C-alpha positions in Angstrom: 76.7 86.0 99.7 78.5 88.6 102.0 80.1 91.7 101.8 83.7 92.2 102.5 86.6 95.0 103.4 89.7 93.9 101.9 92.7 95.4 103.5 96.4 94.5 101.3 98.9 97.2 100.9 100.1 95.1 98.2 97.7 96.6 94.8 98.6 93.2 92.9 97.2 90.6 95.7 94.6 92.9 96.4 93.3 92.7 92.9 94.1 88.3 93.2 92.3 87.9 96.8 89.1 90.1 95.6 89.1 88.3 92.5 88.9 84.9 95.0 86.2 86.3 97.1 84.0 87.3 94.0 84.5 84.2 92.7 83.5 82.4 96.0 80.2 84.3 95.2 81.3 87.3 98.1 80.9 91.2 97.1 84.4 93.0 98.4 82.5 96.3 99.1 85.2 98.6 100.9 89.5 98.1 100.2 92.1 99.8 101.7 95.8 99.9 100.7 97.0 101.3 103.7 96.3 101.8 108.0 94.8 105.1 107.7 92.1 104.0 105.0 91.7 100.8 106.4 91.1 102.2 110.1 88.5 104.7 108.2 86.2 102.2 106.6 86.3 99.6 109.9 84.6 102.8 111.9 82.0 103.5 109.3 81.4 101.4 106.2 79.0 98.5 106.2 80.1 94.8 105.3 80.1 91.5 106.9 83.3 90.5 107.3 87.3 91.4 106.8 90.2 90.3 105.5 93.1 91.8 106.8 96.8 91.9 105.8 98.5 91.7 109.0 101.9 94.2 108.2 100.6 97.0 106.1 104.7 98.5 105.7 105.7 99.5 108.8 102.9 99.3 110.2 100.2 96.7 111.4 96.4 96.0 111.0 96.0 95.7 114.6 94.2 98.8 115.6 91.9 97.9 112.6 90.6 94.0 113.7 90.2 96.3 117.3 87.8 98.7 115.5 85.9 96.2 113.6 85.8 94.2 117.0 84.3 97.1 118.7 81.5 96.6 115.9 81.3 92.8 116.1 82.2 92.3 112.4 84.3 89.0 112.1 87.6 89.4 110.4 90.8 87.7 109.2 94.6 88.1 109.5 96.4 86.9 106.4 100.0 87.3 106.9 103.0 85.6 105.2 104.8 85.4 108.5 102.3 82.9 110.5 101.0 84.1 113.7 104.5 86.3 114.6 103.2 89.5 115.8 99.1 89.0 116.3 98.6 89.6 119.4 97.8 87.3 121.9 93.7 88.5 122.6 93.9 87.7 118.6 95.4 84.4 118.6 92.1 82.5 118.3 91.0 84.5 115.4 91.2 82.9 112.0 94.2 83.5 109.8 95.1 82.6 106.4 99.0 82.0 105.3 99.9 84.5 102.6 99.9 82.7 99.8 97.0 80.9 100.0 94.5 78.8 97.4 91.0 79.6 97.2 90.1 76.5 98.9 91.8 78.0 102.1 89.9 81.4 101.7 86.5 79.3 101.3 87.3 77.7 104.9 88.3 80.4 106.1 85.4 82.1 105.1 83.1 79.5 106.1 84.6 79.6 110.1 84.4 83.5 110.2 80.8 83.3 109.1 79.9 79.7 110.9 78.2 78.3 107.5 78.5 75.0 107.0 
């Protein structure tokens, strides 16, 4: 189906989301656990869409979202805090409220890729 950049600073959550993505038929082609890794991958790696943990410790993934937007790569934020802190320019982007179920992830991906 599609290849994914997965940005999540919590290892167990990253593994769980990666498993869900693979169960849905997607391939996690790149993973990042922190902002520096995420920025490097967002600028250069090849993938079809990204799932970004909004809060990466004391930092956010907003700069990663900016890099993805420049490349026209669809992305969604995942957060346990709803839309708190998400810049207005990204409020229309799909969001996953943690903890989320596989059906919510499927719907989010469909929205990202505009696939029926």
